[in-house]
C-alpha positions in Angstrom: 0.2 0.0 0.1 1.3 3.0 -0.7 3.7 1.7 -3.9 6.4 2.5 -5.6 6.9 3.6 -9.0 8.2 1.2 -11.6 11.2 3.3 -12.1 12.0 3.1 -7.9 14.5 0.6 -7.0 16.7 -0.2 -4.4 20.4 1.1 -5.1 22.6 -1.4 -3.3 24.0 -4.3 -4.2 22.6 -7.4 -4.9 22.8 -10.3 -2.7 25.3 -13.4 -4.1 23.3 -16.9 -3.8 24.9 -20.3 -3.8 25.5 -22.4 -7.5 24.0 -25.2 -8.0 25.0 -27.7 -10.4 22.5 -30.3 -12.5 22.8 -32.3 -15.5 20.1 -33.1 -18.1 19.7 -32.5 -21.6 16.8 -29.6 -22.5 16.4 -26.5 -24.6 17.5 -23.4 -22.4 16.6 -20.1 -23.0 17.6 -16.6 -21.8 15.8 -15.0 -18.9 16.5 -10.8 -20.6 17.5 -10.1 -23.9 21.4 -9.3 -22.5 21.6 -13.6 -21.8 22.5 -15.4 -18.7 26.1 -16.4 -18.1 26.4 -20.8 -16.8 22.9 -22.5 -17.7 22.2 -25.9 -15.7 19.9 -27.4 -17.4 16.9 -29.4 -15.6 15.8 -33.6 -16.6 12.6 -33.1 -18.7 9.9 -35.1 -17.5 8.2 -37.7 -19.7 4.7 -37.1 -20.7 1.9 -38.9 -19.0 -0.7 -37.2 -20.3 -1.3 -33.3 -21.8 1.9 -31.8 -20.3 5.9 -32.4 -20.2 7.4 -30.4 -16.9 11.1 -29.7 -16.9 13.2 -26.5 -15.2 16.5 -24.4 -15.5 19.0 -23.2 -12.9 20.7 -20.5 -14.3 23.5 -17.9 -13.6 22.2 -13.9 -14.9 25.3 -12.5 -17.2 24.5 -8.6 -15.6 24.4 -9.6 -11.4 25.7 -13.5 -11.0 22.9 -14.7 -9.4 21.7 -18.0 -9.4 17.4 -18.2 -11.0 15.3 -21.1 -11.5 12.8 -21.4 -14.0 9.7 -23.9 -13.6 8.1 -24.5 -17.2 5.2 -26.7 -18.1 4.9 -27.4 -22.0 2.4 -28.7 -24.2 -1.6 -27.7 -24.9 -1.6 -24.4 -26.0 0.6 -22.4 -24.3 3.4 -22.6 -22.0 3.5 -21.7 -19.0 6.9 -20.6 -17.2 7.4 -19.8 -13.7 10.6 -17.4 -12.7 12.6 -17.6 -9.1 15.5 -15.6 -7.3 16.7 -17.0 -4.7 18.9 -14.5 -3.4 16.2 -11.6 -3.5 14.0 -13.2 -1.4 13.0 -16.2 -3.1 10.6 -13.4 -5.4 8.8 -14.9 -8.0 9.9 -12.1 -10.6 8.1 -13.8 -14.1 5.3 -15.9 -14.4 4.4 -16.4 -18.8 2.0 -17.8 -20.4 2.6 -18.8 -23.9 3.7 -14.9 -24.8 1.8 -13.2 -22.5 3.7 -12.0 -19.4 1.3 -11.7 -16.4 3.6 -10.6 -13.4 5.6 -7.3 -14.2 9.2 -7.7 -13.4 12.8 -6.0 -12.9 14.4 -4.5 -15.9 17.4 -6.4 -15.0 18.5 -8.4 -12.3 21.4 -6.3 -11.6 20.2 -4.6 -8.6 16.9 -6.2 -7.8 17.0 -7.6 -4.3 13.1 -9.0 -4.3 11.6 -5.7 -2.1 10.5 -4.1 -5.3 8.2 -5.9 -8.7 7.7 -9.4 -9.3 6.0 -11.0 -6.4 7.6 -9.9 -3.1 7.3 -12.4 0.4 5.5 -10.4 3.2 6.9 -12.3 6.4 6.0 -11.7 9.2 4.3 -7.9 8.5 2.3 -7.4 5.6 1.9 -4.3 4.9 2.5 -1.3 7.3 3.4 -0.9 11.1 3.0 2.7 12.1 6.5 3.2 13.4 8.0 -0.7 13.3 6.7 -1.0 16.5 4.3 -3.9 18.1 4.0 -6.1 20.8 3.2 -9.6 21.5 2.5 -11.2 25.1 4.1 -8.6 26.6 7.1 -9.0 24.7 8.4 -5.8 22.4 9.7 -5.9 18.8 11.2 -2.9 16.6 11.4 -3.2 13.1 12.6 0.4 12.4 11.2 2.6 9.5 11.9 1.6 6.0 9.5 4.1 4.4 8.1 7.1 5.4 7.2 6.9 8.9 6.3 3.2 9.2 7.8 0.0 8.5 6.7 -1.8 5.7 6.3 -5.5 4.3 8.4 -7.7 6.6 11.9 -9.1 7.5 12.3 -11.9 4.0 11.4 -9.9 1.2 15.2 -8.6 0.1 17.0 -11.2 1.5 19.2 -14.2 0.2 17.3 -17.7 0.1 18.9 -21.2 1.1 17.2 -23.7 -2.2 16.9 -27.6 -3.1 17.6 -28.5 -6.8 14.3 -28.4 -8.4 12.1 -32.1 -8.8 10.5 -33.1 -11.4 8.3 -36.4 -12.9 5.0 -36.4 -15.1 2.6 -34.4 -12.7 5.0 -31.7 -12.5 8.3 -29.7 -11.3 8.4 -28.0 -7.5 11.0 -25.7 -6.0 11.7 -25.6 -2.6 13.4 -22.9 -0.8 13.5 -21.3 2.9 15.0 -18.7 5.5 15.9 -19.3 8.9 15.7 -16.7 11.9 18.6 -18.6 14.0 19.9 -17.4 17.6 22.3 -14.9 16.6 21.2 -13.9 13.2 20.1 -10.2 12.1 16.6 -11.6 11.4 16.2 -13.2 15.1 17.3 -9.7 16.5 14.5 -8.4 15.0 12.0 -11.5 15.5 13.2 -13.7 18.0 11.7 -16.8 17.7 14.1 -19.7 16.9 12.3 -21.2 13.1 11.9 -21.4 9.8 9.4 -20.2 7.2 9.8 -22.2 3.9 7.9 -21.9 0.6 7.6 -24.9 -2.0 6.9 -23.9 -6.0 5.4 -26.4 -8.1 4.0 -26.0 -11.4 1.6 -29.1 -12.4 -1.4 -29.3 -15.1 -3.9 -26.3 -13.1 -0.8 -23.9 -12.7 2.0 -22.1 -10.0 0.8 -23.2 -6.3 2.6 -21.7 -4.0 2.7 -23.3 -0.2 4.3 -21.8 2.7 5.2 -23.1 6.1 6.5 -21.8 9.8 8.0 -24.4 12.2 9.1 -23.1 15.5 11.2 -24.3 17.5 10.6 -21.7 19.9 9.4 -23.0 23.8 6.8 -19.8 23.0 4.2 -19.4 20.7 5.5 -17.4 17.3 2.6 -14.9 16.1 2.8 -14.1 12.2 1.0 -12.7 8.8 1.9 -13.8 5.6 1.0 -12.8 2.0 2.1 -12.6 -1.7 2.2 -8.8 -3.4 2.1 -9.7 -7.0 2.4 -7.1 -9.4 0.7 -7.7 -12.5 1.1 -6.5 -15.6 -0.8 -4.8 -18.4 0.0 -7.3 -22.0 -2.6 -4.6 -23.4 -4.7 -1.7 -22.6 -6.2 -1.0 -19.2 -9.4 -0.9 -20.3 -9.0 -5.1 -21.9 -8.5 -6.0 -18.0 -12.0 -6.9 -15.2 -11.5 -7.8 -11.7 -13.6 -10.0 -9.5 -12.7 -10.5 -5.4 -15.7 -11.9 -4.3 -15.0 -10.7 -0.5 -17.6 -10.3 2.6 -16.3 -6.8 3.5 -13.9 -4.4 3.8 -11.9 -2.3 6.9 -12.2 0.9 7.8 -9.1 2.7 7.2 -6.7 5.8 8.9 -3.7 6.7 7.1 -3.6 3.2 5.4 -3.7 1.5 8.7 -7.3 -0.7 9.8 -9.0 0.6 12.7 -10.9 -2.7 13.5 -13.8 -2.0 11.9 -15.2 -3.6 8.6 -18.0 -1.8 6.6 -20.4 -3.8 4.2 -19.2 -3.8 0.0 -20.7 -1.0 -1.8 -19.9 1.4 -4.9 -16.2 1.3 -5.5 -15.6 -1.6 -3.0 -18.2 -3.7 -4.4 -16.5 -5.9 -7.0 -18.5 -9.3 -6.6 -18.8 -8.4 -10.6 -16.1 -8.5 -13.1 -15.1 -4.6 -12.9 -13.2 -3.0 -15.3 -9.7 -2.7 -13.8 -9.4 1.1 -15.4 -12.1 1.8 -13.3 -11.0 1.0 -9.8 -9.1 3.5 -8.0 -8.4 1.9 -4.8 -5.6 0.9 -2.1 -8.3 -1.4 0.1 -8.1 -4.1 2.1 -11.2 -7.3 1.5 -12.2 -9.7 4.1 -13.8 -13.0 4.1 -12.1 -14.2 1.5 -13.1 -17.9 1.5 -11.7 -21.5 -0.4 -14.3 -21.5 -2.7 -15.0 -18.0 -4.2 -11.4 -16.8 -5.3 -10.5 -13.4 -6.8 -10.0 -13.1 -10.1 -8.3 -11.7 -13.2 -8.8 -11.4 -17.1 -6.6 -10.1 -19.4 -9.4 -10.6 -22.5 -7.5 -9.2 -24.7 -4.6 -11.9 -24.1 -7.6 -14.2 -23.6 -5.9 -15.2 -20.1 -8.3 -16.1 -17.5 -6.3 -16.2 -13.7 -7.5 -17.3 -10.8 -6.1 -16.7 -7.4 -7.6 -19.9 -5.5 -6.3 -20.0 -2.0 -6.6 -21.8 1.3 -8.6 -21.1 4.3 -5.3 -19.2 5.8 -5.9 -16.6 3.4 -8.5 -14.5 5.0 -7.5 -10.6 3.9 -6.4 -9.4 0.3 -5.7 -6.1 -0.8 -5.9 -4.3 -3.9 -4.1 -1.8 -5.2 -4.6 -0.1 -8.7 -4.0 3.2 -9.2 -4.0 5.0 -13.0 -0.5 6.1 -13.0 1.1 3.2 -12.4 2.0 0.3 -15.6 0.8 -2.9 -13.2 -1.8 -3.4 -10.4 -1.5 -5.2 -7.6 -3.9 -8.5 -5.8 -2.3 -10.1 -2.9 -3.7 -12.7 -0.7 -3.2 -12.4 3.1 -3.1 -14.2 6.2 -4.2 -11.3 8.3 -4.8 -7.2 8.0 -2.0 -4.6 7.9 -0.4 -3.9 11.6 -2.2 -7.1 12.1 -0.1 -7.4 15.4 -0.8 -4.2 17.1 -5.2 -4.4 15.9 -4.4 -7.9 18.0 -3.3 -6.4 21.1 -6.3 -4.3 20.4 -8.6 -7.0 21.5 -9.7 -7.0 17.1 -8.2 -10.6 17.3 -10.4 -12.0 14.7 -10.3 -8.7 12.2 -6.6 -8.9 12.3 -5.7 -12.6 11.1 -2.8 -13.0 13.0 -1.4 -16.5 12.9 0.2 -18.1 16.5 2.2 -21.4 16.1 2.5 -23.0 19.2 6.0 -24.1 20.8 7.5 -26.7 18.8 4.3 -26.9 16.0 3.6 -25.7 12.3 1.5 -23.5 10.4 1.2 -22.9 7.2 -1.4 -22.7 3.7 -1.1 -21.9 -0.4 -1.5 -19.9 -3.1 -2.7 -21.6 -6.2 -2.4 -19.7 -9.5 -4.9 -21.2 -12.2 -3.8 -19.9 -15.7 -6.3 -20.4 -18.4 -6.9 -19.8 -21.6 -10.4 -17.8 -21.8 -11.5 -20.0 -25.3 -8.8 -23.0 -25.9 
């Protein structure tokens, strides 16, 4: 919320990642016009039905960083997901045939994962006024990283660890994770010994991204989690339509929820397809349930995009401003400023998730990508 313009890159050196050596023999492509350096091919899975699957692990020639592509081929259009583990495990590209659905960076040289692509928001999606909150008497100070607030958590611009992708006849998957280990900078900010992991899985239904929080601490761990995709306009803004079958929207003051929930009406009622060009919002919708996901239609490109999610993802942000060449539809497990809202007694409205000592918590989103006329 209150998002950057596309030219606003963070001017900081990119973070190196470890390489992976893989074997196989498939055709390789480059991510950017300038090309990549070293290319490590993945093994193509034998066809068991309509699709075949493979992956690529490559070194970007400009930044030297490792990037991973998961590829589905077959049908009328291929589907390819591109991930940068060194930059917050960011899904920086998602293409369906010739249509690029995600607005990624112009190059990877200055890309740290905090803007463009699909930043991962944890443990505090969106804004915390002053960067401070409390939970069960513990005080936390994440500092200020935008104006007078802290925004979008601690992991979106950090290097993640990862394993070689796995492929079979049913799909291809890639696991990546980040540790909050005692003594680390992350632990100093959010002092719970735990691991956050993601599994990207490409299969016949689309791209599934599952997250898991494993709490090794001896006390409950409070968190929120979200994905922040910057969606593209492959054609005219007027040809993109959005549907959000929510139950209500949150009352905001200075982009911070008050705890109040309003019924859908006027510009907030997106239960029927609305032209994105007519939607000017920076708002949080509530009451999102698995049976009624949000959808995007790129009608000129003939692409329907469904944002399926597990029951943990109860909140959703729509951000669209006429001056931007992108729009955002963000699945969240909680509201902005969820920890402070929870502490004020708005526990259900906050959506804050709490992992018991030694426990695990998780959920998933699935981006179903399909042609509108196949």
